[in-house]
C-alpha positions as CSV (number, residue, x, y, z in Angstrom):
1,M,129.4,-266.4,76.3
2,S,132.2,-265.1,78.3
3,S,130.6,-263.6,82.3
4,G,130.6,-265.9,84.5
5,P,127.5,-267.8,86.7
6,L,125.5,-265.2,89.4
7,M,127.2,-265.6,92.6
8,P,130.1,-267.2,91.5
9,M,131.4,-267.7,94.8
10,A,128.2,-269.4,96.2
11,T,128.5,-270.8,92.8
12,A,131.9,-272.1,93.1
13,V,131.1,-273.6,97.2
14,W,128.4,-275.4,95.3
15,L,129.6,-277.3,92.6
16,V,132.9,-277.7,95.7
17,E,130.6,-279.4,97.5
18,N,128.9,-281.7,94.7
19,T,131.1,-282.3,92.0
20,T,134.3,-284.5,91.2
21,L,135.5,-281.0,89.0
22,T,139.1,-280.1,89.4
23,F,140.2,-277.0,91.4
24,N,141.2,-275.5,87.6
25,Q,137.9,-276.2,86.2
26,I,135.5,-274.5,89.4
27,A,138.1,-272.0,89.3
28,N,137.9,-270.8,85.4
29,F,133.7,-271.7,85.3
30,C,133.2,-269.1,88.2
31,N,135.9,-266.2,87.7
32,L,137.9,-267.2,90.9
33,H,141.5,-267.9,91.2
34,E,142.1,-271.9,91.7
35,I,144.0,-270.7,94.9
36,E,140.2,-269.5,96.0
37,I,138.9,-272.9,95.3
38,Q,140.7,-274.9,97.3
39,G,140.5,-272.6,100.1
40,I,136.7,-273.3,99.5
41,A,137.3,-277.0,99.6
42,D,139.7,-276.6,102.9
43,G,137.3,-274.4,104.6
44,E,139.6,-271.6,104.8
45,V,137.6,-269.4,102.1
46,A,133.8,-268.8,102.1
47,K,132.9,-269.8,105.5
48,G,129.6,-268.3,105.3
49,I,128.2,-268.5,102.3
50,K,125.4,-270.9,101.5
51,A,126.2,-273.1,98.6
52,Y,124.3,-272.2,95.0
53,N,123.0,-275.0,93.0
54,P,123.5,-273.5,89.1
55,I,121.7,-276.6,87.4
56,I,118.4,-274.9,89.5
57,S,119.2,-271.4,88.4
58,G,119.7,-273.2,84.3
59,Q,123.1,-271.8,84.3
60,L,124.7,-275.8,84.3
61,S,123.0,-278.8,83.2
62,R,123.6,-281.8,85.1
63,E,124.8,-283.2,81.3
64,E,127.8,-280.3,81.4
65,I,128.7,-281.2,84.8
66,E,129.4,-285.1,84.2
67,L,131.5,-284.1,80.2
68,S,133.6,-281.6,82.5
69,S,133.8,-285.0,85.4
70,K,135.2,-287.3,82.9
71,D,137.9,-284.6,81.5
72,E,139.7,-282.7,83.3
73,N,140.8,-280.4,80.5
74,R,137.5,-279.8,79.6
75,P,135.8,-276.5,80.8
76,L,132.5,-276.1,82.2
77,L,130.3,-274.4,79.2
78,I,127.8,-271.8,81.4
79,K,124.3,-272.2,79.8
80,N,123.0,-268.9,77.2
81,T,121.3,-266.7,79.7
82,D,120.0,-264.0,77.1
83,I,116.1,-263.1,77.8
84,E,114.5,-262.6,75.5
85,I,113.1,-259.3,75.8
86,S,109.5,-258.0,74.2
87,N,109.6,-254.8,72.0
88,S,106.1,-253.6,72.5
89,Q,105.9,-251.1,75.8
90,K,103.3,-252.3,77.9
91,K,100.7,-249.5,78.0
92,I,100.8,-248.0,82.0
93,K,98.0,-246.9,82.8
94,K,98.8,-242.6,83.3
95,Y,98.3,-241.3,86.6
96,I,95.2,-238.0,86.3
97,P,95.4,-235.4,88.9
98,L,92.2,-234.2,91.0
99,S,91.5,-231.4,89.0
100,K,91.9,-233.1,85.6
101,R,89.0,-235.2,86.9
102,Q,86.6,-233.4,86.4
103,D,87.0,-232.8,82.7
104,K,86.7,-236.3,81.9
105,P,82.7,-235.9,81.6
106,D,83.9,-233.0,79.1
107,S,86.3,-235.1,77.3
108,A,83.8,-237.9,76.9
109,L,81.0,-235.1,75.8
110,W,83.6,-234.1,72.9
111,L,84.5,-237.4,71.7
112,I,80.7,-237.8,71.3
113,R,80.2,-234.8,68.8
114,Q,83.4,-234.6,67.3
115,H,83.6,-238.3,66.5
116,N,80.7,-240.2,66.6
117,M,81.7,-243.2,65.3
118,L,83.1,-244.3,68.5
119,K,81.1,-246.8,70.5
120,D,80.4,-245.6,73.8
121,S,83.4,-248.3,74.8
122,Q,85.8,-246.9,73.8
123,I,85.0,-243.6,74.4
124,A,85.4,-245.0,77.9
125,K,88.4,-246.3,77.7
126,L,90.4,-243.0,75.8
127,V,88.5,-241.2,78.9
128,G,88.7,-243.7,81.9
129,V,85.4,-243.5,83.1
130,T,82.5,-246.0,83.0
131,K,80.5,-247.2,79.6
132,N,77.5,-245.8,81.6
133,S,78.7,-242.6,82.4
134,V,79.5,-242.3,78.7
135,T,76.0,-243.9,77.6
136,S,74.1,-241.7,79.9
137,I,76.2,-238.0,78.7
138,R,74.9,-239.7,75.3
139,N,71.6,-240.1,76.2
140,K,71.6,-236.7,78.1
141,S,70.4,-237.8,81.9
142,Y,73.9,-237.8,83.1
143,W,73.4,-235.6,86.7
144,N,75.4,-232.4,85.5
145,Y,75.2,-232.8,81.5
146,N,73.7,-229.2,81.8
147,N,77.0,-228.1,83.2
148,L,79.6,-230.3,80.7
149,D,81.5,-227.8,78.3
150,P,83.2,-230.1,75.6
151,K,86.6,-230.1,75.7
152,D,89.6,-231.7,72.9
153,P,91.0,-234.5,75.5
154,V,94.0,-234.7,73.3
155,A,94.5,-230.8,74.3
156,L,93.9,-231.5,78.3
157,N,96.4,-234.4,78.2
158,L,94.3,-237.3,79.2
159,F,96.0,-239.7,76.2
160,T,98.0,-239.3,73.4
161,Q,97.2,-237.5,69.5
162,K,98.3,-242.2,68.8
163,D,95.5,-243.2,70.7
164,L,92.7,-241.7,69.7
165,I,94.0,-242.2,65.7
166,E,93.8,-245.9,66.7
167,A,90.6,-245.9,67.7
168,L,88.9,-244.2,65.0
169,E,91.0,-246.2,62.5
170,K,89.4,-249.3,64.7
171,A,86.0,-247.9,64.8
172,E,86.1,-247.3,60.6
173,R,87.7,-251.1,60.2
174,R,84.0,-252.1,62.5
175,I,81.9,-250.2,60.5
176,K,83.1,-250.9,57.3
177,R,82.7,-255.3,58.4
178,E,79.5,-254.5,59.9
179,K,78.2,-252.5,56.4
180,K,79.8,-255.8,54.7
181,E,77.4,-257.8,56.7
182,K,74.5,-256.5,55.9
183,E,75.3,-256.4,51.9
184,K,75.3,-260.1,52.5
185,K,72.2,-260.5,55.0
186,S,70.4,-258.9,51.9
187,K,72.1,-260.3,49.2
188,E,70.7,-263.9,50.2
189,M,67.5,-262.5,51.2
Protein backbone atom coordinates (compact mmCIF):
# COMPACT_ATOMS: atom_id res chain seq x y z
CA MET A 1 0.00 0.00 0.00
CA SER A 2 1.59 3.27 -1.09
CA SER A 3 -0.40 5.64 1.09
CA GLY A 4 0.97 6.71 4.44
CA PRO A 5 -0.56 6.59 7.87
CA LEU A 6 -3.38 8.73 9.15
CA MET A 7 -2.08 11.98 10.63
CA PRO A 8 1.51 11.47 9.43
CA MET A 9 3.07 14.31 11.47
CA ALA A 10 1.46 13.11 14.73
CA THR A 11 2.46 9.53 13.92
CA ALA A 12 6.03 10.68 13.27
CA VAL A 13 6.07 12.44 16.66
CA TRP A 14 5.00 9.21 18.37
CA LEU A 15 7.56 7.10 16.46
CA VAL A 16 10.39 9.54 17.32
CA GLU A 17 9.42 9.56 21.00
CA ASN A 18 8.70 5.84 21.45
CA THR A 19 10.93 3.84 19.08
CA THR A 20 14.57 3.45 18.04
CA LEU A 21 13.79 3.68 14.33
CA THR A 22 16.05 5.78 12.11
CA PHE A 23 14.91 9.16 10.84
CA ASN A 24 14.96 7.76 7.31
CA GLN A 25 12.62 4.85 8.24
CA ILE A 26 10.17 7.19 9.97
CA ALA A 27 10.34 9.70 7.10
CA ASN A 28 9.62 7.00 4.49
CA PHE A 29 6.75 5.54 6.52
CA CYS A 30 5.10 8.91 7.18
CA ASN A 31 5.78 10.36 3.71
CA LEU A 32 7.76 13.23 5.24
CA HIS A 33 11.29 14.54 4.64
CA GLU A 34 14.10 13.20 6.80
CA ILE A 35 14.97 16.77 7.88
CA GLU A 36 11.41 17.20 9.21
CA ILE A 37 11.86 14.07 11.33
CA GLN A 38 15.16 15.41 12.67
CA GLY A 39 13.38 18.70 13.46
CA ILE A 40 10.72 16.74 15.40
CA ALA A 41 13.47 15.00 17.38
CA ASP A 42 15.19 18.35 18.10
CA GLY A 43 11.85 19.87 19.20
CA GLU A 44 11.89 22.53 16.45
CA VAL A 45 9.12 21.04 14.30
CA ALA A 46 5.64 19.89 15.39
CA LYS A 47 5.81 21.63 18.78
CA GLY A 48 2.04 21.66 19.42
CA ILE A 49 1.23 18.34 17.77
CA LYS A 50 0.07 15.56 20.08
CA ALA A 51 1.62 12.17 19.38
CA TYR A 52 -0.63 9.63 17.62
CA ASN A 53 -0.04 5.94 18.39
CA PRO A 54 -0.16 3.92 15.13
CA ILE A 55 -0.33 0.63 17.06
CA ILE A 56 -3.61 1.49 18.78
CA SER A 57 -5.08 2.71 15.49
CA GLY A 58 -4.11 -0.59 13.83
CA GLN A 59 -1.72 0.90 11.27
CA LEU A 60 1.38 -0.76 12.69
CA SER A 61 2.13 -3.73 14.90
CA ARG A 62 4.66 -3.88 17.72
CA GLU A 63 6.41 -6.72 15.85
CA GLU A 64 6.74 -4.60 12.70
CA ILE A 65 8.42 -1.82 14.70
CA GLU A 66 10.78 -4.30 16.42
CA LEU A 67 11.80 -5.89 13.11
CA SER A 68 12.55 -2.50 11.55
CA SER A 69 14.38 -1.33 14.69
CA LYS A 70 16.80 -4.26 14.38
CA ASP A 71 17.49 -3.69 10.65
CA GLU A 72 17.83 -0.03 9.69
CA ASN A 73 17.55 -0.87 5.95
CA ARG A 74 14.12 -2.47 6.42
CA PRO A 75 11.22 -0.09 5.77
CA LEU A 76 8.14 0.01 8.02
CA LEU A 77 5.14 -1.55 6.34
CA ILE A 78 1.69 -0.19 7.08
CA LYS A 79 -1.00 -2.76 7.84
CA ASN A 80 -3.72 -3.14 5.26
CA THR A 81 -6.35 -0.64 6.38
CA ASP A 82 -8.90 -1.45 3.71
CA ILE A 83 -12.32 -1.68 5.26
CA GLU A 84 -14.75 -4.16 3.80
CA ILE A 85 -17.91 -2.33 2.93
CA SER A 86 -21.10 -4.33 2.66
CA ASN A 87 -22.82 -4.02 -0.68
CA SER A 88 -26.27 -4.61 0.75
CA GLN A 89 -28.07 -1.37 1.25
CA LYS A 90 -29.75 -0.77 4.56
CA LYS A 91 -33.31 0.25 4.03
CA ILE A 92 -33.75 3.83 5.11
CA LYS A 93 -37.14 4.79 6.40
CA LYS A 94 -38.55 7.34 4.03
CA TYR A 95 -40.14 10.53 5.32
CA ILE A 96 -43.85 10.77 4.50
CA PRO A 97 -45.17 14.35 4.39
CA LEU A 98 -48.17 15.22 6.55
CA SER A 99 -50.35 15.67 3.49
CA LYS A 100 -49.75 12.03 2.45
CA ARG A 101 -50.11 10.45 5.89
CA GLN A 102 -53.88 10.51 5.54
CA ASP A 103 -53.46 8.21 2.54
CA LYS A 104 -51.98 5.39 4.63
CA PRO A 105 -55.31 3.89 5.79
CA ASP A 106 -56.61 4.20 2.20
CA SER A 107 -53.55 2.30 0.98
CA ALA A 108 -54.01 -0.37 3.64
CA LEU A 109 -57.60 -0.88 2.47
CA TRP A 110 -56.41 -1.13 -1.14
CA LEU A 111 -53.85 -3.81 -0.20
CA ILE A 112 -56.44 -5.74 1.81
CA ARG A 113 -58.79 -5.79 -1.17
CA GLN A 114 -56.25 -6.34 -3.95
CA HIS A 115 -53.79 -8.67 -2.20
CA ASN A 116 -55.71 -10.45 0.54
CA MET A 117 -52.94 -13.04 0.92
CA LEU A 118 -50.77 -10.44 2.71
CA LYS A 119 -50.75 -10.69 6.49
CA ASP A 120 -51.75 -7.66 8.53
CA SER A 121 -48.18 -7.30 9.76
CA GLN A 122 -46.86 -7.20 6.17
CA ILE A 123 -49.38 -4.53 5.18
CA ALA A 124 -48.56 -2.52 8.30
CA LYS A 125 -44.85 -2.67 7.51
CA LEU A 126 -45.33 -1.72 3.86
CA VAL A 127 -47.71 1.17 4.44
CA GLY A 128 -46.22 2.39 7.71
CA VAL A 129 -49.20 2.05 10.05
CA THR A 130 -49.76 -0.13 13.09
CA LYS A 131 -50.90 -3.72 12.82
CA ASN A 132 -53.93 -2.85 14.96
CA SER A 133 -54.98 -0.24 12.38
CA VAL A 134 -54.74 -2.78 9.56
CA THR A 135 -56.70 -5.34 11.58
CA SER A 136 -59.44 -2.81 12.36
CA ILE A 137 -59.62 -1.82 8.67
CA ARG A 138 -59.89 -5.50 7.70
CA ASN A 139 -62.67 -6.00 10.31
CA LYS A 140 -64.38 -2.77 9.19
CA SER A 141 -64.13 -1.40 12.72
CA TYR A 142 -61.67 1.38 11.88
CA TRP A 143 -62.85 4.69 13.33
CA ASN A 144 -63.05 6.34 9.89
CA TYR A 145 -63.83 3.26 7.80
CA ASN A 146 -66.83 4.80 5.99
CA ASN A 147 -64.67 7.62 4.63
CA LEU A 148 -61.82 5.41 3.40
CA ASP A 149 -61.16 5.39 -0.33
CA PRO A 150 -58.88 2.54 -1.53
CA LYS A 151 -55.80 4.01 -3.25
CA ASP A 152 -52.79 2.29 -4.78
CA PRO A 153 -49.86 2.90 -2.38
CA VAL A 154 -47.26 2.52 -5.15
CA ALA A 155 -48.99 5.29 -7.12
CA LEU A 156 -49.02 7.40 -3.94
CA ASN A 157 -45.27 6.74 -3.59
CA LEU A 158 -45.58 5.23 -0.09
CA PHE A 159 -43.29 2.38 -1.19
CA THR A 160 -41.89 0.92 -4.40
CA GLN A 161 -43.28 -1.76 -6.68
CA LYS A 162 -40.24 -3.86 -5.78
CA ASP A 163 -41.23 -3.76 -2.09
CA LEU A 164 -44.74 -4.91 -2.98
CA ILE A 165 -43.48 -7.77 -5.17
CA GLU A 166 -41.11 -8.93 -2.41
CA ALA A 167 -43.95 -8.91 0.12
CA LEU A 168 -46.21 -10.87 -2.25
CA GLU A 169 -43.49 -13.46 -2.91
CA LYS A 170 -42.97 -13.85 0.83
CA ALA A 171 -46.71 -14.33 1.33
CA GLU A 172 -46.81 -16.96 -1.44
CA ARG A 173 -43.93 -18.87 0.19
CA ARG A 174 -45.75 -18.75 3.54
CA ILE A 175 -48.98 -20.05 1.98
CA LYS A 176 -47.14 -22.92 0.25
CA ARG A 177 -45.37 -23.79 3.50
CA GLU A 178 -48.66 -23.78 5.44
CA LYS A 179 -50.28 -25.94 2.74
CA LYS A 180 -47.46 -28.49 2.97
CA GLU A 181 -47.78 -28.58 6.76
CA LYS A 182 -51.54 -29.21 6.50
CA GLU A 183 -50.97 -32.03 4.00
CA LYS A 184 -48.34 -33.52 6.26
CA LYS A 185 -50.68 -33.42 9.27
CA SER A 186 -53.58 -34.91 7.31
CA LYS A 187 -51.34 -37.82 6.14
CA GLU A 188 -50.29 -38.51 9.73
CA MET A 189 -53.89 -38.91 10.89
